C-alpha positions in Angstrom: 141.5 125.7 199.5 144.3 128.2 200.4 144.1 129.8 196.9 140.3 130.3 197.1 140.7 131.7 200.7 143.1 134.3 199.4 140.7 135.2 196.5 137.8 135.6 199.0 139.8 137.8 201.4 141.2 140.0 198.7 138.2 140.1 196.4 140.5 139.2 193.5 139.4 137.8 190.2 140.9 134.5 189.1 142.5 136.4 186.1 143.7 139.7 187.4 146.4 142.3 187.3 149.9 141.7 186.0 151.8 144.7 187.3 155.5 144.5 188.1 156.3 144.6 191.8 157.9 147.9 193.0 161.6 147.5 193.5 161.3 148.4 197.2 159.0 145.5 197.7 161.6 143.0 196.4 163.8 144.0 199.3 161.3 143.3 202.0 161.4 139.9 203.8 160.0 139.5 207.3 159.5 136.1 208.8 156.9 135.8 211.5 154.5 133.1 212.7 151.9 134.2 210.2 151.6 132.4 206.9 151.7 135.5 204.8 153.6 138.8 205.4 153.7 142.1 203.6 155.5 141.3 200.3 155.7 137.7 201.4 158.7 135.5 200.8 157.2 132.1 200.5 159.9 129.4 200.4 158.8 126.0 199.0 160.5 124.3 201.8 160.6 120.6 201.0 158.4 119.5 203.9 157.7 116.3 202.0 161.0 115.0 203.3 159.6 114.7 206.8 156.4 112.8 205.9 157.9 109.4 206.7 157.9 110.3 210.3 155.1 108.9 212.4 154.6 112.1 214.4 153.3 115.3 212.8 156.2 117.7 212.0 156.2 121.3 213.2 156.1 122.4 209.6 152.6 121.2 208.9 149.3 121.4 210.7 145.9 119.8 210.2 142.6 121.6 210.5 139.0 120.5 210.2 137.3 121.9 207.1 133.8 121.4 208.3 133.1 118.2 206.4 134.8 115.9 208.8 137.9 115.5 206.7 141.2 117.2 207.4 143.3 119.4 205.0 147.0 119.7 205.5 148.3 123.3 205.7 151.9 123.5 204.7 154.1 126.1 206.3 155.7 128.0 203.3 157.4 130.8 205.3 160.9 129.5 204.8 162.8 126.4 203.7 164.4 126.5 207.2 161.3 124.9 208.8 162.3 121.5 207.4 162.5 118.6 209.9 165.2 115.9 210.0 164.1 112.6 208.5 164.3 109.3 210.4 167.3 108.4 208.2 169.1 111.6 209.4 168.3 110.9 213.0 169.6 107.3 212.7 172.9 108.8 211.2 173.2 111.0 214.2 172.7 108.0 216.6 175.5 106.0 215.0 177.9 108.7 214.1 181.5 108.4 215.5 182.4 111.5 217.3 185.4 113.3 218.8 186.5 116.7 219.9 186.1 119.0 216.9 187.9 121.9 218.5 191.0 119.6 218.7 190.3 118.5 215.1 189.4 114.9 216.2 185.8 114.4 215.2 185.8 111.9 212.3 182.3 112.7 211.2 183.0 116.4 211.0 186.2 115.8 209.1 184.3 113.5 206.7 181.7 116.2 206.1 184.3 118.9 205.6 186.3 116.7 203.2 183.2 115.7 201.2 182.0 119.3 200.8 185.5 120.5 199.7 185.8 117.8 197.1 182.3 118.4 195.9 183.2 122.0 195.2 186.7 121.4 194.0 188.4 123.2 196.9 191.2 122.1 199.2 189.5 122.1 202.6 186.3 122.7 204.5 185.2 124.1 207.8 182.0 123.1 209.6 180.3 126.0 211.5 176.9 126.2 213.2 175.2 128.8 211.0 175.3 130.4 207.6 175.8 133.8 209.2 178.8 132.6 211.0 180.1 131.0 207.8 179.9 134.3 205.9 181.5 136.2 208.8 184.4 133.7 209.1 184.9 134.0 205.4 185.0 137.8 205.6 187.4 137.8 208.6 189.7 135.3 206.9 189.8 137.2 203.6 190.0 140.7 205.3 192.9 139.7 207.5 194.1 143.3 207.8 192.5 146.4 209.2 191.0 149.2 207.0 189.6 146.5 204.6 186.4 146.9 202.6 184.2 144.4 200.9 182.1 145.0 197.7 178.6 143.5 198.4 175.1 143.8 197.1 172.8 146.3 198.9 170.0 143.7 199.1 172.2 140.8 200.0 171.8 138.7 203.1 175.2 139.7 204.3 174.2 143.4 204.0 170.7 143.2 205.4 170.3 140.2 207.7 173.5 139.4 209.5 173.4 142.0 212.2 176.0 144.3 210.6 178.6 141.8 211.8 181.2 142.6 209.1 181.5 146.1 210.6 180.5 145.5 214.2 182.6 142.4 214.8 185.1 142.4 212.0 185.8 146.1 211.6 185.3 145.7 207.9 183.6 148.4 205.8 181.0 147.5 203.2 180.8 149.1 199.7 177.2 148.4 198.7 176.1 148.1 195.1 172.6 147.8 193.8 171.7 144.4 192.2 170.0 144.2 188.9 166.3 143.5 189.7 166.0 140.8 187.0 169.3 139.0 187.2 170.3 139.8 190.9 173.8 140.4 189.6 176.2 143.3 190.4 177.1 145.3 187.3 180.7 144.4 186.5 181.5 148.0 185.6 180.1 149.1 189.0 182.5 146.6 190.6 185.4 148.1 188.7 184.4 151.6 189.8 184.0 150.5 193.4 187.4 149.0 193.6 189.9 150.9 195.9 193.6 150.2 195.8 195.8 150.6 198.9 197.3 153.8 197.6 195.1 156.5 199.1 194.9 157.2 202.8 191.3 158.3 202.4 189.9 154.9 201.4 189.5 151.5 202.9 191.1 149.1 200.5 189.1 146.5 198.6 189.8 143.1 200.1 186.9 141.0 199.0 183.9 140.8 196.6 180.8 139.0 197.9 178.1 137.5 195.7 174.9 135.7 196.7 173.7 132.6 194.8 170.8 132.0 194.8 169.9 135.5 195.8 167.2 135.5 198.4 165.7 138.9 198.4 165.8 139.3 194.6 163.6 136.2 194.3 165.8 133.1 194.6 167.7 134.0 191.4 170.7 131.8 190.5 173.8 133.5 189.1 175.0 131.7 185.9 178.5 130.3 185.6 179.4 132.8 182.9 178.7 135.8 185.2 180.6 134.2 188.2 183.5 133.5 185.9 183.5 137.2 184.7 183.5 138.5 188.2 186.3 136.1 189.1 188.4 137.2 186.1 188.0 140.9 186.9 188.8 140.3 190.6 191.8 138.1 190.0 193.5 139.6 187.0 192.5 143.2 186.3 194.0 145.0 189.3 197.5 145.2 190.8 196.4 143.0 193.7 194.4 139.8 193.3 191.1 140.3 195.1 189.3 137.1 196.3 185.6 136.4 195.6 183.2 134.8 198.2 179.8 133.3 197.4 177.1 133.3 200.1 175.8 129.9 199.0 173.0 129.4 201.5 171.1 128.0 198.5 174.0 127.2 196.2 172.7 123.7 195.6 169.4 125.1 194.4 171.4 127.2 191.9 173.3 124.1 190.7 170.1 122.1 190.2 168.3 125.0 188.5 171.1 125.8 186.1 172.1 122.1 185.5 175.7 123.0 186.4 177.8 121.0 189.0 178.9 123.2 191.9 182.5 122.4 191.1 182.1 124.1 187.7 179.7 126.8 188.9 182.1 127.9 191.7 185.4 127.2 189.9 186.3 130.9 189.6 185.6 131.9 193.3 187.8 131.5 196.3 185.3 130.5 199.0 181.7 129.4 199.3 179.5 129.0 202.4 177.1 126.0 201.9 174.0 125.9 204.2 172.7 122.4 205.1 169.6 123.5 206.9 167.6 125.0 204.1 165.9 122.8 201.5 168.5 120.1 202.1 166.7 119.5 205.4 169.4 119.2 208.0 168.6 120.8 211.4 171.6 123.1 211.4 175.1 123.7 210.0 177.1 125.3 207.2 180.3 124.2 205.6 182.7 126.9 204.4 185.1 125.7 201.7 188.2 127.2 200.2 192.0 126.8 200.0 194.2 125.6 202.8 195.4 129.0 204.2 191.9 130.5 203.9 190.4 127.7 206.0 193.3 128.0 208.6 192.4 131.7 209.1 188.6 130.9 209.0 189.1 128.3 211.8 190.8 131.0 213.9 187.9 133.3 213.2 185.4 130.6 214.1 186.9 130.4 217.6 186.7 134.2 218.0 183.0 134.0 217.0 182.3 131.3 219.6 181.7 128.6 217.0 184.0 125.9 218.2 182.0 122.8 218.9 183.0 119.5 220.7 181.3 116.3 219.6 179.7 118.0 216.6 179.6 114.8 214.6 176.1 114.2 216.0 174.7 117.0 213.9 177.4 116.9 211.1 176.2 113.4 210.3 172.8 114.7 209.4 174.3 117.4 207.3 176.4 114.8 205.5 173.4 112.7 204.8 171.5 115.8 203.4 174.3 116.7 201.1 174.6 113.1 199.8 170.9 112.3 199.4 168.7 115.4 199.2 170.2 117.6 196.4 168.4 116.0 193.5 165.0 116.5 195.1 165.4 120.2 195.1 164.1 120.1 191.6 160.7 119.1 193.0 160.8 122.2 195.2 161.4 124.3 192.2 158.6 122.7 190.3 156.2 123.4 193.2 157.4 127.0 193.5 156.8 127.7 189.9 153.3 126.2 190.1 152.5 128.3 193.2 153.9 131.5 191.5 151.7 130.8 188.5 148.6 130.3 190.6 149.2 133.5 192.6 149.7 135.5 189.5 146.5 134.1 187.9 144.7 135.2 191.1 145.8 138.8 190.5 148.6 139.0 193.0 151.7 140.8 191.9 155.0 138.9 191.4 158.4 140.6 190.7 160.6 139.8 187.7 157.6 139.6 185.4 156.4 136.5 187.3 159.6 134.5 186.8 160.3 131.8 189.5 163.7 130.1 189.1 164.1 128.1 192.3 162.3 127.7 195.6 161.4 131.3 196.6 158.2 133.1 195.6 157.6 136.7 196.4 154.3 138.4 195.9 152.3 141.5 196.9 148.7 142.6 196.9 147.5 144.8 194.0 146.3 148.3 194.8 142.7 147.2 194.0 142.7 144.6 196.8 140.0 145.3 199.4 142.2 144.2 202.3 145.6 145.5 203.4 148.6 143.3 203.6 148.7 143.6 207.4 145.0 142.7 207.7 145.5 139.7 205.4 148.4 138.5 207.6 146.3 139.0 210.7 143.3 137.0 209.4 145.5 134.2 208.0 147.2 134.0 211.3 143.9 133.8 213.1 142.5 131.2 210.8 145.6 129.1 210.2 148.1 129.9 212.9 
């Protein structure tokens, strides 16, 4: 129903244009209440995990189709609209709690330990959001003034975290353009961007940040071989060892798509932020993992960011359940995303990366021949579907 509705609005043939998406469009991602946005990022969000609930979740709506039956419209704006399952809620009801600021919440400690062991790191730190997780990582690694991070110009850290590295951390960003197909930073560009602490004119390079999977580039996973290469350069080619951080909001999607355990995928990096509220389905929370001293400094940064929580085990329990039970089912999201991408392309809509869909994110744009603008399409979809 939804596909035919798009064809009707756009006057598109079932087999249409196959033009590459302009590079500027791949860096556009606006989330609003409408189902489709200009150069939409449609996340296959795993809403099936909430179907066991007796009440209708906020991620789905039902509408009459004129024949008396009801068709379910799935909200594909983002994988953040997932709802906690009954099993998650039951975990929250029975979770033992304590004061996490004092380091006494047993459920939070279990989650942190489990995540650290899963990724092969020494310790973990539970924080409310992925943005805070990345900021705590930056503040921990960039523990001295006049520091600079090397980061992708289309990364979430660069575009969608309020400029907090500079505004709150006093950390300068050296932005490099990602490859439009692989979402990787060119290793030679990283070498060129590196600044030693031997010139008063420059901020010194203190951290390299990668994003895996890469949201704005289309949910692209970075392979282990590339991550290992960046780690080798950062750790051994310069006079000072430079740490590497991965914004792993969807790192579990990368692991599933690549068939590589996260402990192997992230073996060459120093820290990873792991979001629990995307396709894994928890209502909130991120775990930051790394070595002992890194986590000690990150905990201090969390306090400065206002992220110290008290009886946080109530929500940590749901994140722990998600991490233990929902990872394998991400493959189903990927399968649905690939099917959706194929259908959209067959309708004549334009997909980046020659139509490749690797994980749970699908970007598309209208062709020039469409008889409706993207803004008009969004307005009419919003009116008809909410």
